[in-house]
Every structure is written in structure tokens, then in C-alpha cells.
C-alpha positions as CSV (number, residue, x, y, z in Angstrom):
1,M,98.2,123.3,81.7
2,T,101.7,125.1,81.3
3,T,104.6,123.7,79.4
4,S,108.5,124.3,79.6
5,N,111.2,123.8,77.4
6,R,113.2,120.7,78.1
7,F,116.4,121.6,76.0
8,E,117.4,124.8,74.5
9,I,119.9,125.5,71.5
10,N,122.2,128.3,72.5
11,G,125.3,128.5,70.4
12,V,126.7,129.3,67.1
13,I,125.9,127.4,63.9
14,D,128.6,127.3,61.2
15,T,126.7,128.0,58.0
16,T,129.6,126.8,55.9
17,N,128.8,123.2,57.0
18,N,126.5,121.0,55.3
19,V,122.9,121.6,56.3
20,F,122.2,118.0,57.2
21,D,125.4,118.1,59.5
22,N,124.0,121.1,61.2
23,I,120.7,119.5,61.6
24,E,122.3,116.3,63.1
25,L,124.4,118.6,65.5
26,M,121.3,120.4,66.8
27,A,119.4,117.1,67.1
28,T,122.2,115.5,69.2
29,S,122.2,118.7,71.4
30,S,118.6,118.2,72.1
31,G,118.7,114.5,72.6
32,C,116.9,113.6,69.4
33,F,117.4,111.4,66.3
34,V,116.8,112.6,62.6
35,T,115.5,109.9,60.2
36,W,113.6,109.8,56.9
37,D,109.9,109.0,57.2
38,P,108.8,107.4,54.0
39,S,105.1,107.4,54.8
40,A,105.1,111.2,55.4
41,G,107.6,111.7,52.6
42,H,110.0,114.0,54.6
43,W,112.7,114.0,57.3
44,S,111.4,113.7,60.9
45,V,112.7,114.1,64.4
46,I,112.6,111.3,66.9
47,V,112.5,112.6,70.6
48,N,114.8,110.3,72.6
49,E,112.7,109.9,75.7
50,A,111.0,107.2,77.8
51,G,107.8,105.7,76.6
52,T,105.8,102.5,76.1
53,S,105.4,100.1,73.2
54,V,102.6,100.8,70.7
55,F,102.9,97.6,68.7
56,S,103.9,94.0,69.3
57,F,105.8,91.8,66.9
58,T,105.9,87.8,67.1
59,D,106.5,85.1,64.7
60,S,102.9,85.7,63.5
61,N,103.6,89.1,61.8
62,I,107.4,88.9,61.2
63,I,107.8,87.4,57.7
64,T,111.7,87.4,57.5
65,A,114.5,86.3,59.7
66,I,115.5,88.9,62.4
67,T,118.9,90.4,61.9
68,V,120.6,91.4,65.1
69,G,123.7,93.7,65.2
70,G,125.6,95.2,68.0
71,T,128.9,96.5,69.2
72,S,131.8,94.3,70.4
73,M,132.9,94.8,74.0
74,N,136.3,96.3,73.0
75,D,134.2,99.0,71.0
76,L,131.8,99.8,73.8
77,Y,132.3,103.3,75.3
78,N,132.5,103.5,79.2
79,S,132.9,107.2,79.5
80,V,132.1,110.4,77.6
81,Q,134.0,113.7,77.5
82,L,131.8,116.6,76.4
83,E,133.4,119.8,75.1
84,Y,131.0,122.7,75.3
85,P,130.8,126.5,75.9
86,H,130.0,127.0,79.6
87,K,127.6,129.7,80.3
88,D,129.0,130.3,83.9
89,L,132.5,130.9,82.2
90,R,130.9,133.4,79.9
91,N,130.7,130.7,77.1
92,S,134.3,129.8,77.2
93,V,135.2,126.3,76.4
94,D,134.7,123.7,79.1
95,Y,134.8,119.9,79.5
96,L,132.7,117.4,81.5
97,T,133.2,113.8,81.9
98,V,130.5,111.2,82.6
99,T,131.9,107.7,83.5
100,L,130.2,104.4,83.7
101,P,130.5,102.8,87.3
102,T,132.9,100.0,87.4
103,A,130.2,97.6,88.6
104,D,128.3,98.2,85.4
105,R,131.3,97.2,83.0
106,F,132.0,93.8,81.6
107,N,134.8,91.8,83.0
108,E,138.1,92.7,81.5
109,E,136.5,95.7,79.7
110,L,139.1,98.3,78.7
111,D,138.7,102.0,79.2
112,N,137.2,103.5,76.1
113,Q,136.2,107.3,76.0
114,L,133.9,108.9,73.6
115,T,134.7,112.5,72.8
116,I,131.7,114.8,71.7
117,K,131.9,118.4,70.9
118,L,128.8,120.4,71.0
119,N,129.1,124.3,70.4
120,T,125.2,124.7,70.4
121,I,124.6,124.3,74.1
122,N,126.0,126.2,77.0
123,D,123.9,124.9,79.9
124,P,126.0,122.4,82.1
125,I,122.8,120.5,83.2
126,Q,121.7,120.1,79.6
127,A,125.3,119.0,78.8
128,Q,125.4,116.4,81.5
129,I,122.1,115.0,80.5
130,I,123.2,114.7,76.8
131,A,126.5,113.2,77.9
132,S,124.8,110.7,80.1
133,Q,122.1,109.7,77.4
134,E,124.8,109.2,74.8
135,L,126.9,107.0,77.2
136,K,124.0,104.9,78.2
137,Q,122.6,104.7,74.7
138,N,125.9,103.4,73.4
139,R,125.7,100.5,76.0
140,A,122.1,99.7,74.8
141,D,123.5,99.2,71.3
142,K,121.5,96.2,69.9
143,I,120.1,96.9,66.4
144,V,117.4,94.6,64.8
145,E,116.2,94.5,61.2
146,F,113.4,92.5,59.9
147,A,110.3,92.6,57.6
148,T,106.7,92.6,58.4
149,D,103.3,92.4,56.8
150,F,100.7,95.3,56.2
151,T,99.7,95.1,59.8
152,A,102.5,97.4,60.5
153,N,100.8,100.2,58.5
154,G,100.8,103.4,60.5
155,L,104.0,102.7,62.4
156,K,106.5,105.5,62.0
157,A,110.0,106.4,63.0
158,G,110.2,107.1,66.7
159,D,107.6,104.6,67.8
160,L,108.5,102.2,70.6
161,I,107.6,98.4,69.7
162,D,108.1,95.2,71.4
163,I,109.5,91.8,70.0
164,T,108.9,88.3,71.2
165,N,111.2,85.6,69.8
166,A,112.0,82.4,71.4
167,G,115.2,82.0,69.3
168,L,116.5,85.2,70.3
169,D,115.3,84.9,73.9
170,F,113.2,88.0,73.4
171,T,110.1,88.4,75.5
172,N,108.4,91.7,74.9
173,K,111.7,93.2,74.5
174,V,111.3,96.9,73.6
175,F,113.0,98.6,70.6
176,R,112.7,102.2,69.1
177,V,112.0,102.3,65.3
178,I,114.8,104.1,63.7
179,Q,113.7,103.6,60.1
180,I,110.7,102.1,58.5
181,E,110.6,101.5,54.7
182,E,107.6,100.4,52.5
183,Q,108.4,98.0,49.9
184,D,106.4,96.4,47.0
185,T,107.1,92.6,46.2
186,E,106.8,91.1,42.8
187,D,103.5,89.7,43.6
188,G,102.1,93.0,44.6
189,T,102.3,92.6,48.4
190,I,103.3,95.5,50.4
191,I,105.7,94.8,53.2
192,Y,107.5,97.0,55.6
193,S,111.3,96.7,56.4
194,I,111.9,98.0,60.0
195,T,115.3,99.0,61.5
196,A,115.0,99.3,65.4
197,L,117.4,100.3,68.2
198,E,117.3,98.6,71.6
199,Y,115.4,100.7,74.3
200,D,116.6,101.0,77.8
201,A,114.5,103.2,80.3
202,D,117.5,103.8,82.4
203,V,119.0,105.8,79.5
204,Y,116.7,108.8,80.7
205,N,117.5,108.4,84.4
206,T,119.2,111.5,85.7
207,T,119.8,110.2,89.2
208,G,123.4,111.1,90.5
209,L,124.0,113.9,87.9
210,T,125.2,117.1,89.7
211,Y,125.7,120.7,88.9
212,D,129.3,121.9,89.5
213,L,129.6,125.7,89.4
214,R,132.3,127.1,87.4
215,T,133.3,130.8,87.5
216,K,136.0,133.1,86.3
217,L,135.4,135.6,89.2
218,T,138.7,136.1,91.0
219,G,137.9,139.5,92.7
220,I,140.2,141.4,90.3
221,K,138.3,144.0,88.3
222,S,139.0,144.3,84.7
223,K,140.7,147.5,83.7
224,I,138.5,148.6,80.8
225,V,137.2,152.1,79.7
226,N,134.1,151.8,81.9
227,D,135.2,150.6,85.2
228,E,131.8,151.0,86.7
229,M,130.2,148.8,84.2
230,A,132.8,146.1,84.9
231,V,132.1,146.4,88.6
232,Q,128.3,146.0,87.9
233,D,128.9,143.2,85.5
234,D,130.7,141.2,88.2
235,V,128.0,141.8,90.8
236,D,125.2,140.6,88.3
237,I,127.2,137.5,87.6
238,G,127.6,136.8,91.3
239,G,123.9,137.3,91.9
240,Q,123.2,134.7,89.4
241,I,125.6,132.2,90.6
242,G,125.5,132.8,94.4
243,R,122.4,130.5,94.8
244,L,124.2,127.8,92.8
245,L,127.1,128.1,95.1
246,A,124.8,127.6,98.2
247,A,123.0,124.7,96.6
248,N,126.4,123.1,95.8
249,A,127.7,123.7,99.2
250,A,124.6,122.1,100.7
251,L,125.3,119.1,98.5
252,G,128.9,118.9,99.6
253,L,130.0,119.6,96.0
254,I,132.4,122.4,96.9
255,N,134.6,123.1,99.9
256,S,132.8,124.4,103.0
257,L,134.1,127.9,102.8
258,F,130.8,129.3,104.0
259,T,127.5,128.3,105.8
260,V,124.0,129.1,105.4
261,D,122.2,131.3,107.9
262,E,119.3,129.2,109.4
263,D,116.9,132.2,109.7
264,T,117.5,134.0,106.4
265,G,119.0,131.4,104.2
266,A,121.8,133.8,103.4
267,I,125.5,132.9,103.0
268,I,127.5,133.7,106.1
269,N,131.2,134.3,105.8
270,E,133.4,131.9,107.9
271,G,136.6,133.9,107.5
272,S,137.6,132.6,104.1
273,F,136.3,135.5,101.9
274,A,138.7,138.3,102.7
275,D,137.7,140.2,99.6
276,P,134.8,142.4,100.5
277,D,133.4,142.5,97.0
278,K,133.2,138.6,96.9
279,Q,131.7,138.7,100.3
280,A,129.0,141.1,99.3
281,I,128.2,138.6,96.5
282,M,128.0,135.7,98.8
283,E,125.9,137.3,101.5
284,G,122.8,137.6,99.2
285,A,123.4,134.4,97.4
286,G,121.8,131.4,99.0
287,K,118.0,131.7,99.8
288,R,116.2,128.5,100.6
289,P,112.7,128.1,99.0
290,D,109.6,128.0,100.9
291,L,108.4,124.6,101.8
292,E,105.1,122.5,101.5
293,H,103.6,120.8,104.3
294,S,101.2,117.8,104.8
295,A,100.1,116.2,108.0
296,S,98.8,112.7,108.8
297,G,96.2,114.2,111.0
298,T,95.0,117.8,111.6
299,D,92.2,117.0,114.2
300,I,93.5,114.5,116.9
301,C,92.8,113.6,120.4
302,E,95.1,114.1,123.5
303,G,97.5,111.2,123.6
304,A,97.5,110.7,119.8
305,S,100.3,111.5,117.3
306,T,100.6,113.3,114.0
307,T,103.3,113.3,111.4
308,I,104.1,116.4,109.5
309,T,106.1,116.1,106.2
310,V,107.9,119.1,104.8
311,S,109.1,119.1,101.3
312,Y,110.4,121.2,98.6
313,P,107.6,122.3,96.2
314,A,107.2,120.0,93.2
315,D,108.1,122.7,90.7
316,C,111.1,123.8,92.7
317,V,112.7,120.3,92.5
318,T,113.2,120.9,88.8
319,S,113.5,124.6,88.6
320,C,115.4,125.5,91.9
321,F,118.0,122.7,92.1
322,F,119.4,120.0,89.8
323,N,119.7,117.7,92.8
324,S,117.7,118.6,96.0
325,P,120.2,120.0,98.5
326,N,120.0,118.9,102.2
327,Y,119.1,122.3,103.6
328,I,118.5,122.7,107.4
329,Y,115.2,124.5,108.2
330,P,114.3,125.8,111.6
331,Y,110.8,125.2,113.0
332,T,108.7,126.7,115.8
333,I,105.7,125.2,117.5
334,T,103.1,127.6,119.1
335,G,99.7,127.3,120.8
336,V,100.7,124.6,123.3
337,S,103.1,124.3,126.0
338,A,106.3,122.3,126.2
339,D,104.5,119.8,128.5
340,D,101.8,119.1,126.0
341,I,103.9,117.4,123.4
342,N,107.1,115.2,123.2
343,V,109.3,117.4,120.9
344,P,111.0,120.8,121.6
345,L,109.0,123.9,120.7
346,T,111.9,125.0,118.5
347,G,114.4,123.1,116.6
348,N,115.7,122.3,113.1
349,L,114.7,119.8,110.3
350,T,117.4,118.7,107.9
351,L,115.9,117.8,104.5
352,S,117.0,114.5,102.8
353,G,116.1,114.0,99.2
354,G,113.9,117.1,99.4
355,T,111.7,115.9,102.4
356,A,111.8,115.7,106.2
357,N,109.3,114.4,108.7
358,I,108.6,115.3,112.4
359,T,106.2,113.1,114.4
360,I,104.6,115.0,117.3
361,A,102.9,112.9,120.2
362,T,100.5,114.7,122.4
363,V,100.1,114.2,126.2
364,D,96.9,113.2,127.7
365,D,96.6,115.5,130.6
366,A,93.9,117.1,132.8
367,D,93.1,119.8,130.3
368,T,89.5,120.2,129.4
369,V,89.8,122.9,126.7
370,D,90.7,122.1,123.0
371,E,94.0,123.5,121.8
372,T,95.4,124.4,118.4
373,L,99.0,123.5,117.7
374,V,100.6,125.7,115.0
375,F,103.7,124.2,113.5
376,T,105.8,126.8,111.3
377,C,108.7,125.8,109.2
378,G,110.0,127.1,105.8
379,G,107.7,130.0,105.6
380,V,104.6,127.8,105.9
381,S,102.3,127.1,108.9
382,T,100.1,124.0,109.6
383,S,97.5,123.9,112.4
384,I,96.6,120.9,114.4
385,L,93.5,120.8,116.7
386,I,94.0,118.9,119.8
387,R,90.8,117.7,121.3
388,A,90.7,117.6,125.1
389,K,89.4,114.3,126.6
390,V,86.6,115.2,129.3
391,D,86.9,113.0,132.4
392,W,83.2,112.7,133.5
393,T,80.6,109.8,134.1
394,V,76.9,109.8,133.8
395,A,74.7,107.1,135.2
396,I,70.9,107.0,134.4
397,T,68.3,105.0,136.6
398,R,64.6,104.5,135.8
399,S,61.8,104.5,138.3
400,A,60.4,101.4,136.5
401,T,61.6,99.4,133.5
402,E,58.0,98.8,132.4
403,I,54.9,100.8,132.9
404,T,51.2,100.8,131.6
405,E,49.8,103.3,129.3
406,G,48.6,106.4,131.3
407,Q,51.3,105.9,134.1
408,S,54.4,108.1,134.7
409,A,58.1,107.3,134.6
410,T,61.2,109.3,136.2
411,F,64.6,109.2,134.8
412,S,67.3,110.1,137.4
413,L,71.0,111.1,136.7
414,V,74.0,110.8,138.9
415,T,77.1,112.5,137.5
416,T,80.8,113.1,138.2
417,G,83.0,115.7,136.8
418,I,80.2,117.7,135.3
419,P,79.7,121.2,137.0
420,D,76.3,122.2,138.4
421,G,74.1,123.6,135.9
422,T,71.7,122.2,133.2
423,L,71.8,119.4,130.6
424,P,69.5,119.4,127.5
425,Y,67.4,116.3,127.4
426,A,64.6,114.9,124.9
427,I,62.0,112.2,125.4
428,T,60.4,110.5,122.3
429,G,58.1,107.5,121.7
430,A,55.0,107.1,123.8
431,A,55.3,110.7,125.0
432,T,57.2,113.7,123.6
433,Q,59.0,116.0,125.8
434,S,62.1,118.1,125.9
435,G,63.9,120.8,128.1
436,N,66.8,121.0,130.6
437,I,67.5,118.9,133.6
438,T,69.0,120.7,136.5
439,I,72.1,119.1,137.8
440,S,73.0,120.0,141.4
441,S,75.7,118.3,143.4
442,G,76.0,115.7,140.6
443,A,72.3,114.7,140.6
444,G,69.1,115.7,138.6
445,S,65.9,114.0,137.4
446,V,63.0,114.5,135.1
447,S,59.4,112.9,135.1
448,V,57.3,112.1,132.1
449,A,53.7,111.1,132.0
450,T,52.0,108.9,129.3
451,V,48.4,109.1,128.1
452,N,45.8,106.2,127.9
453,D,44.4,106.8,124.3
454,T,42.0,103.9,124.6
455,I,43.2,102.7,121.1
456,Y,45.3,99.8,120.6
457,T,48.8,100.8,119.5
458,G,50.8,97.8,120.8
459,T,53.8,98.1,123.0
460,R,55.8,101.3,122.9
461,Y,58.6,102.8,124.6
462,L,59.8,106.1,126.3
463,D,63.2,106.9,124.9
464,F,65.2,109.3,126.9
465,V,68.4,111.1,125.7
466,V,70.5,113.5,127.6
467,T,73.1,115.7,125.8
468,M,76.6,115.9,127.4
469,P,78.8,118.9,127.4
470,T,81.0,117.6,124.7
471,T,80.9,116.5,120.9
472,D,81.3,112.9,119.9
473,H,85.1,112.9,119.8
474,C,88.1,111.1,121.3
475,G,86.1,108.0,122.1
476,I,83.6,109.8,124.5
477,A,80.0,110.0,123.4
478,G,78.4,113.3,123.5
479,Y,75.0,111.9,124.7
480,T,73.7,109.0,126.9
481,A,70.3,107.4,126.8
482,S,67.9,105.1,128.5
483,S,64.3,103.5,127.7
484,V,61.2,102.4,129.6
485,T,58.7,100.0,128.0
486,V,55.0,101.2,127.8
487,L,52.3,98.4,127.6
488,D,49.0,99.1,125.9
489,T,45.8,98.9,128.1
490,E,43.7,97.6,125.1
491,S,43.7,94.1,123.7
492,E,44.9,93.4,120.2
493,P,41.8,93.1,117.9
494,T,41.2,89.8,116.2
495,A,42.4,89.8,112.7
496,T,40.3,88.7,109.8
497,T,41.3,88.1,106.1
498,T,39.7,87.7,102.8
499,C,42.8,86.2,101.2
500,E,42.9,82.6,102.5
501,Y,43.7,80.4,99.4
502,I,43.8,76.6,99.0
503,S,45.4,74.5,96.2
504,V,42.6,72.9,94.0
505,P,43.2,70.5,91.2
506,T,42.4,72.0,87.7
507,V,43.6,69.3,85.3
508,W,42.9,65.5,86.0
509,C,44.8,62.6,84.0
510,A,43.1,59.2,83.4
511,V,44.8,56.0,84.3
512,Y,43.5,53.0,82.1
513,N,43.5,49.3,82.7
514,G,46.0,47.5,80.5
515,D,43.6,44.6,79.6
516,D,40.3,46.3,78.9
517,D,41.4,49.9,78.5
518,Q,38.7,50.8,81.2
519,L,39.3,53.8,83.5
520,E,40.5,52.7,86.8
521,G,42.1,55.8,88.4
522,V,42.9,59.5,88.1
523,T,46.0,61.7,88.9
524,V,46.4,65.5,89.3
525,R,48.3,67.1,86.5
526,A,47.9,70.8,87.4
527,S,46.5,72.8,90.4
528,A,45.6,76.5,91.1
529,M,45.4,78.5,94.3
530,L,41.7,79.5,94.6
531,P,40.2,81.6,97.4
532,K,38.3,79.9,100.2
533,A,34.8,81.5,100.7
534,L,33.9,83.5,103.8
535,A,30.5,83.7,105.4
536,G,28.0,85.3,103.2
537,E,30.1,84.9,99.8
538,A,28.6,83.0,96.8
539,T,30.4,79.7,96.6
540,V,31.2,76.8,94.3
541,T,31.8,73.3,95.7
542,V,34.8,71.8,94.0
543,P,36.4,68.4,94.4
544,L,39.9,68.1,96.1
545,T,40.1,64.2,95.7
546,L,38.2,61.7,93.5
547,T,37.1,58.1,93.7
548,V,36.8,55.9,90.5
549,T,34.5,52.8,90.0
550,K,35.8,50.8,87.1
551,G,33.3,49.4,84.7
552,A,32.1,49.1,81.1
553,S,31.6,52.8,81.9
554,S,33.6,53.9,84.7
555,T,32.1,56.4,87.1
556,I,33.9,59.3,88.9
557,A,32.8,60.9,92.2
558,A,34.2,63.5,94.5
559,A,35.7,62.1,97.7
560,T,36.6,65.4,99.4
561,T,35.5,68.9,98.4
562,V,36.0,72.6,99.5
563,N,33.9,75.7,99.0
564,I,35.4,78.2,96.7
565,A,34.5,82.0,96.4
566,S,33.0,82.5,93.0
567,S,33.0,86.2,92.7
568,A,35.1,87.5,89.7
569,A,35.7,90.7,91.9
570,L,38.4,89.0,93.9
571,G,40.5,89.2,90.7
572,G,43.2,86.8,89.5
573,S,43.3,84.4,86.5
574,P,40.2,82.5,85.3
575,F,40.2,78.7,85.9
576,N,37.7,76.1,84.4
577,V,37.2,73.7,87.2
578,L,35.4,70.5,86.9
579,T,32.6,70.3,89.7
580,S,30.9,67.0,88.6
581,F,32.1,64.2,86.2
582,N,30.5,62.2,83.4
583,G,30.8,58.5,82.8
584,V,34.1,57.5,81.1
585,G,34.2,54.7,78.4
586,A,37.4,52.7,77.4
587,K,40.1,55.1,76.5
588,G,37.4,57.9,77.0
589,L,38.1,61.4,78.0
590,I,37.3,62.8,81.6
591,T,34.5,65.4,81.1
592,G,31.8,66.8,83.2
593,T,30.3,70.2,84.5
594,A,32.9,73.1,84.8
595,S,32.7,76.4,86.7
596,T,35.0,79.4,86.0
597,L,36.9,80.5,89.2
598,Y,39.5,83.1,89.8
599,G,42.8,82.6,91.5
600,Y,46.6,82.1,90.7
């Protein structure tokens, strides 16, 4: 990961000034605040940049009233004049002015200009950013002071916080902590006193800032001892500023005294530069950067479109220009003819905001060969594969839709648009066969025989697939298929099973008469799935339903029964099932003879 300096200090520090005054000067030149950090015990620098809140304050953790301060309308600044040494003027003093748009002012707001002198920066772009931030920060002038409890421990100057307070109409309103001070109360409680400045992300927006080239070059050489050095110095300065002149010309920031050559990107004299030395400087000045390309589709069908976007490289937007100029870039298209697409093979693209688009629609013609379109613009080429749509048809007929095992089937093809030759095919399923079908005058066929294997395999199929002379693209399948049903000559064998289970009662509940407490009926409380016995297996006869004869001693007999396989080898859980029943007295239990059976 690479980093780059956002601001640079490049100027003279007056050592006769107070040290803190010089620190404040450098901090202002770098878009920073300097504040005392009590938790760290030293002065700290707050970078004045965009960010997000790291802590929220509400009535639950604000323990004092919130004091709000600000600037009256008459004291608000609506323009900034910055005095600084301009590097393009060999560090002589220059001025720039940043003015708030009229629409952003309050009604009846009077002109009020802030004057700043910074001799520690000489870059005009940095000067504009600092001036813009100072003006916008002045407009976001609300300052709040309040105290909070120990939950604010860890906050430091420079952090962004948000405050919600119904009385002040604050809902997650963001502030930047300028100062935080730890205090000990009389009862030993630690509280934090916070001073914070209103935060506005628009302060850091550089949209609309421009780079105005300034130069002392007049074409008149300085008469100094070393004349050759003076000439070389002028040429070096010109080489540095020439590209800036070109960018500003493209932005319309200076008079159109020259144009940019569309092929080389160099400055072309339009007759206004009579001085040959100045003309020599200008001719090598303006070079446009190479572009980056992206395409919505690089593999398309005839008749489809693709959009190619060209743009300045991401790093160039910040290093080549302050604002992206609307350069004109020529383009060329090769690999196709003019009749294949809807745009000229050569032309120009004008970048707007650093990008430009061109949509290329292809023509669905009679071509049967794929083509590759090559789009070249800004020193970069992009290739687009255009797939040809093949105009052919294939119809397959079968000698029968259904045959019996051991019989043959023939697949016949009738084609249009496919030249005589061979087509690969494959047959799978009831028979396996592959090879090539000979196509002559648009027709061809292949036969396949099946084998009677005398084993029942059920109904099967002959699946026939022929491969066409194209890949699966542009909505045209690269293959076509057909199928024949093959019936088995053997009958399906009768299936047997050893896993037929039946629900058998395993727990019976007694029903007693309310007068004499004698058993008069039974109900089933629980059942289990037990295996029915097959022929030859050992069995146990178990009751499915019962009858009860009420008496001084009631009797129970099986009404219906079933034979259950008794072998433990069948597996499952063991169940004790009553197979016969004893007599039952008043309020007596149901008992009898039980057998252990296995089921689930």
C-alpha cells in the first residue's frame, strides 16, 4: 500500500516569533488544529478531515446543561483572501480569493472577508483547499460545551462525536472534540468537560476549485552574467508549466490562444505566439495521459451492442489534474468493416468529468465467421469478439418411436445451410455407439442395433445426439438430439419382502364398572410395529382385539389375532406382548402370559 503527502510545508519560519505561534501557523497551513490532550499529557494535532462519529451522547450520559455558542450573522465570513508565496511566480507574493456563493448566504448578509497570510505554503492547490476549508469551517461555527460521566473515558481531542438532544433539536448531530478535560468532583467522581466544534462534511469538498496558472515569463531574457543559464532556466520553468497551461486551456480557464493536437496531445500555435522561444515552450507542453478502458461486453453476438467507457486513470485524477479537463481523444476501430457496426471506424471522444462512452451496435449479417473488433483510444486497445450467427436447420426423424429389445432403429437427418461432409454423433442408453454421419445433399442417417440380454432391465432408451458445426452461442444450440424407447422382452419378476409390519397393541388399559368395580372393558394405551411372519418362520400368535366377560372375576379373550415372526435376528426393540390373559378381580390388574417380540 502506497501513501502520499496531502499537504507540504514549504516556506520560511520566523524564529523570532513565539514557538507556539509558529506551530499554529504550520497547523493552519496543513489544515489541522493544535490542542492540549490532558489524558496523554502533551499537545496534540487534530487533522481536520472527514470522518464518522466514534461516540454518542444523549441525556443518559450528559450530566450538565449543554452550552451552545456561535457567531452572529454580521460576524460570519463569506469570502477569504489568502496571501502566500506562489511557486509559479518563483515564490513571490500572490493572492487568491474564495467566495461563498450568493445562494448560500443568509438574507441581508453583508460582505465580510477574512484575510489570511500563510508564508509556509507555496502550492496554489494547497492554498485553495486551505482557504476553502477556513471559509466553510467558519460557517459551521457552532461550539458546544458540556460535562459527561466516566463512560467518555478514552475519548481524545480530534474524535468525532454525535449528540442527540430534543431541546436543542439535535438528532445524532456530529461535532469534533476540540478539548477534553478530566475533573475530580468533591465526592471523588471523575467527570469529563468537553468542548466540541460543529462538523460539516462539506468543509472537505473540493468540487469547483480550479488551478489558475500564474507566470512571470514574458519572453524577455534576464541580462545577468550567465546568459545561457538564464535561457535554460526559462526553458525549465516553461516545461513545468506548459502542461498546466494545456489543462487550463481545456478547462476554459485561460484564453484560447492555442489548441491541443488530437494525435500527439502537444500544443499547436494558432498565431498568437510570435515569440519563437515561447512557442518552443508551448509545443512540448500539453500531453494527455493514457486512458483506461472498460466494456459492458467483450464476447457478444451479431446484432448485440457493447458500451466502452474510457476514463483517466484513478491516480491521474489526483496527480495529473486538479480538475479533470475535457480533452478530446481520437479513436480507431479495426478488425471489422464499416458495414458491421453503427459507428464510424474513426472519430473523437470528448471526456466530460474524466470519462466518455461509446456504444457500438453490431449488424446481424450473413457472415459465418467470428470477427474481433479492436477499439483503440488514448494509447489503450480493447478487443470485442463478435460471434457469427449460423443460419442452418437440422431435423431428425426415427424409424420407430418404440422398439423391442433386440431390434434396430435408424435416425435420419435432413439439414439446410450445412455443407456436405460429416457430423459427429453419439448413441447412449440401450446401446453405445459413436462415429460420424455422412451428410450429402443435406441428408444422412445412422442405424443402431440393440441386444436381447434375456435379463429383465425394464424400459430403456436409445439417446441419439449429433454435434453441429458451432458452439452453444448466440441462441443457437451446438447439438440436437432424439430418442427411441426400448421395451424389455422379459417380464418383471414378482417382488417379495421380509419387512411387512403390523401395528400390535402392547399396553392394555382396564375399564371398571362404577358400581361394583368389576372389569367390563379394555382400551389400547400403546402399540408397536411388529413383523408379520412369512412361510417357514417361527411365529407367535398375538391378539389384536379383545372381548371382556364381566363377572365376580372378569375374563379376557382374544377376538382377533395375527401371527408375528418371533426371531430376534430380525432386529428392532424388544416388546413384551401379552398372548393370553388371566382372570381379573375387582380393581385388579390385567395380567397373563407374555412373549418377547422385536419391532419398532
